[in-house]
N, C-alpha and C positions, 0 to 999 in steps of 0.2 A: 684185357684188351689184346688185340692182335698186334704184334710187333714185327717189323722188318728192320734189318740193320744196314747201315751205310758204311762203306769202307772209308776210313780216314787216312790210314797209313798202312802200307804193306812192305814186303821184302825185309822183314825182321826175322831173327832166329827164334827167340822165345821171350816175348814180353811178359813182364810180371810186375806186381807191386804198384799199380797205378795210383797216383795221387793228384788231386786238383789243387794247384797252388799258384797264386798270383797270375790268374788268367790263362794258365796253360796246364796241360796234363803232363805230369812227370812220371816216368816209369823206368824200370830196369829192363834192358834187353840182356837178360841173364847170360845166355850162352854166347853172346857177342861182346860181353864184358863192358857194356856201356850203360850209363844213365843218360836218358834222353828227355828233353822237354818238347812238347808238341802243341802247336796252336790249333785252334779250330779251323784255320785255313789250310791245314795239312803241312805246314812248314815245321820241320824238325831240326833241333839243335842238339848236338852231343855235348853234354855238360862236363862229363868226366869219364875216364876209363878206370875200371876196377879189376885188376888182373886175376883176383881169386873169386870172381863172379859176384856181381851186385845183386841184391834182392830187396829187402824192405827199405823204404825211404821215409824220411821225416825231417823236421827242422827244429833247431834250437830255438830258445825263446828270443834270441836276437837275430833269427832269420838265416842261420847257416845250415846248409844241407847235411843231414845225417844219412849214412848209407851202411847197410849190413854187407860185410864181406863174407861170403858164405863159407868157402872151403877152409879158410884159416880162422874162421869163427871170431871175427873182430867187428866192433862198431867203429866206423870211421867218420870224420867230419871234414868237409871241404872248407879249407881255411886259406885264404889268399891264393887260390888257384891250385893248392896241393892238398892231398889227403893226409890227415894226421889221425893217429889212433886215439880213440876216446876210451875204449876198454878191450881187453883181450878176454874172450869168453871161453877159451879152449878148455879151461878146467871146470867149467860149469855146464856147458852144452854138450850133450852126448854126441852130436854129429853136426853136419852142415847147418849153419844158422839160416833162417828163412825170413818170414814176414815180420813186420814190426809196426807198432803204433806208438806215437809219441804224445804224451798228455800235455796239458796247458802249462805244467811246471817244468817241462823239458825232460821228463823221465821217459825212457824208452822201454817198451815191453817187447821182447824178442823171443820167437819160437825157434825150434830146430827140428830136423827130420827125425832124429832118434836113431836112424840107421841110414846107410848109403843106399838110397832108393835105386840107383843105377848100377850097383855092383852085381856081378853075376852071383846067383845063389844067396842073395841077401836074406836076412831074417828080420822080421818085424821086432822093433824095440820101442818102448815108451820113451817119451821125451819131456823136456822141461820148458817152462817159460822163465826167462831171465830178465830181471829189472836192472837197468843201468841208470844210475843217477847222473845229473848233469856234470858232476865232478869226476865221473868215471867209476865210482864205486858200483859194484855189481853183486847181485845175489839171486839165488833161485827163489821165485815166489809161487810157483806151481810145478808139481811133478806128476808122473804117471799119466801124461797126456798122450793121446793117440794121434800123433802127427799134428801138433798145433800149427795152424796156418793163418788165414786171414783173421784180423783182429780189429775191433772197433770199441770206442768209448762213447757212452751216451752223453747227450748235451749237458746234463747236470753234473757230469764228472763222477758219478757214483757207481757206475756199472761198467764192467769190461766184458765183452762177448767175443769168444774165439771159436773158429771152426775147427773141429777135430776131424780131419779128413778120413782117417781110418776107423772112425766110429760113426760116421754119417750123422753127426749131431753138432749143434751149436751149444756151447757151454758158457754159462755166465758166472761172474764173480762179483762180489762187492769190492769196491776200491776204497781202501782206507787212507786216511790223511798222510800216512808215511809211505804210501805206495804199495803196501801189502795187499794181497788178494785173499779174500775170505768168502765163506758161504758159497762154496762151489755147488753148482746145480745145473741140471739140464735145462736149457732155455727152449730148445726145440729139437725134435728129431727131424732130420731132413726128409720131406715127403717123397723126394725123388733125387737120385744121384748122390754125389758127395760134395761137401763144401771145400772150396779152395780159397780164393780171395773173396772177401766180403765187404759190403758197405751198408750204412744205416740210413733210413729216411725219416722224414719229419713226423710220420705216424708211428714210429717205433718199430717198423718192420725191417727185416734184413734181406738184402739181395745177396745171394751167393752164386758164384760161378762153379759149375760142375763139369769137369772135363770128361768124366766117364759117360755122361748122358747128353753132352753137346748142348748145354743150355745155361741160362741164368734163371734163377728162381727167386721170387719174392715170397718170404714166408713170415707169418706172424708168430709172436711168442706162443708156444704150445704146439706149433707145427702146421697150422693151416696154410695151404698154398694159396697165395693171393694173385700172383701173376707169373708169367713165364715168357722168356725170350729164347726161341730155338736158334741154334747156331750151326752152320755147316761144319766149321772147324771145331776143335775142342776149346771150351771156354775155361780159362785158368784164373782170371781175376776180373773184378769189376769195380767201377768207381762212379759215383754221382758227382757231376761237375757242370761246367758251363756257367754262363752269367746268372741263370736262375736255379742252378744245381738240378735241373731236370734232364740233363743229358747223361744217359747211362753209357759210360765207356767200357768196352769189353776187350780184354786182352786174350787173343786167340792164337792157336798154333795147331798144326797137325801132329806134332811130335815134341815131347818134352825131354828127349834124350840129349845130353850135352854135345854129342858128335853128330847124331842123325838130324838134329834140328838145323844144322848149319848148311846142309845140302840135301834137298832144296830148302830155301828159306821161306817157310810157309807162315811165319808169324805176322800178326796184323793187330791193329787197333780198329775196332768196329764201334759204331755208335747207333743209338736209338733214343727216342724221346719217351719219357715216362710221365705219369701224372703227379706223383708225389716227390717233392725235392729232397735232396740229401740233407743230413743233419749229423751232428756229433763229429767225432774224430775217427779216422783222418778226414 
């Protein structure tokens, strides 16, 4: 079906990691160092500032905000109005930590860049997915990943799917009772663009945001393209939410560079309505 997007919020630097939670869209304005909650009425609230750049978001089993602090590679928890460290991942993650999904047991799966994407003369390096238990214990559960990015968990809690941006594919793992990831396999080769942030719907399809092709794409297991939303800006992440989970929120920006995204501020949250509601986690 044909889609047009509506602007919900603009004047952002670089929005990432959108999550629908308790009637609002939560996201990180990564290069403005803020976690923001946004209502469908366009009213935005700054929840907390994260000096080393926020990225992936989630919640503990008792409802406390978890946020990935990118540059110092830590998982933080908002507790009583202040951020406290859950885990230091600097010995496990090769570079800046990035997107995250939290399962129903409160375990956090966190990817990282593998290399400094914005450093002059950077060289590509593979990265890891790190599992952080609710008590802060952390371990690598997948390695040799090509820029692991958006991540989802299926409604039955048995499969984790992650976008590998630099391989243009979605990769699936079986989720074991202890949180380990096994049976690694290609879930879909992305038919167009590259996957950044992703979300899952009730028919088992994945929406992925593709910054290189300015679009969001809905893809079935195996790689068939089912739907597409064209964006004027670059699309970096997407999330299904709203009262019926049929609102597709898209985080967009013209530039992902930490400095150049601040002036001008081209970041925005755009929305459109889709037919199949969201499912699974986040």
